[in-house]
C-alpha angles and dihedrals in degrees: 000000000000123000125210104233091207091058102046124104105240119211119263121254111268112258097242090051089052090053093049092047090052092058119101108215090199089065118082093214092052091047089056089048094057097081096050090048092050089050089061089072114057093196093052091045091053093048094050091049091047091050093050091046091055089051092048095043097096092052094048091237111152118220115206105158141040090243092056090045093053091048090050100049098030133245097276095051092042092049095050094042092047092048092050093046092048091050087055090065091082117162112237138184119265117271143152097254138041136198112247099256092188092053091050090048092048091049090050092051089050089052089051092051092050093045091051091049095048093042090064088064096051124099110270095242091053098040112111120232114268092238091053091050091051095048099044093045093053094044103039095098098039089111089076090063093050094062091076091054091054103044120352095192094054090042090055090054091047093052094047093050094046090050088054089058103262120145108271095213094050094047094045091049090051096047104033105016094239138063129240094258092059092042092049091051092050090049095049091046090053088054094053097249110163115279095239090059092047092049093050092050091047094057103032090113096049102148104211110074091181095057115046117218111260090243094048124115135179091282092049093050093046091052091046093053096043093048094046092048089058096050091119095048115125089236098052120113094177115054113182116242092221131067119250116212131197089247092052091053096044093048096048093047094040093233136134111275095216092050090049091051091052091050091047091052090050091054091049090053087055089058101259114143097227122167110211 
């Protein structure tokens, strides 16, 4: 059974995500409203507190509330992280199996960390905005979660086969007719997420590291490299079928290869399973 992605009914944006997206962070009143909106979603509240706690760990500062967490990580980071987390609370059809939401979220936070590290090495005029990096990193694999909302039976089969070690892209293409990157992009586009985020999600599995996709931009290439460099991470559902080299990454991002190697080694020392 193959499904035409242009004909499917995509799931609606979760209510808390709608509320977050409607806030204008340049407006004092909306800034004050962010914490109460986050508190409406227990999962998002827990993730924001966990994120702030990891930031505050070295200083011994204890985080016990969403308000403290937002103050600690800043409004922009809190807004983007809360939006991404709320979008992760997709409603899906009943089934016998589920994707590991926590693993996908952990992988996405690793991607964000790698993107942030590599972005520092990019030329200033090509370097994506920090808020765009945060949002696209946390949302790039949301397509996995949408499969259940489209066809629970096929999604069950997909999950079982992925858990057995089969290539997620190949199985998804066989069962649904499209991969999670294309589904995620269609979903985010239907929700009105900015086009640069949608484009980056759509092509984050582009296979040829030496030839950028015509639609790609600095954000797209940075996501592509960060995601591919984490293909052996314990949290990854979507290992690339091609090998990424240090030269591939440096060339695509237009950065110094020696500087990239130093940054990669630093990330490895921090416990990130990065393959470069």
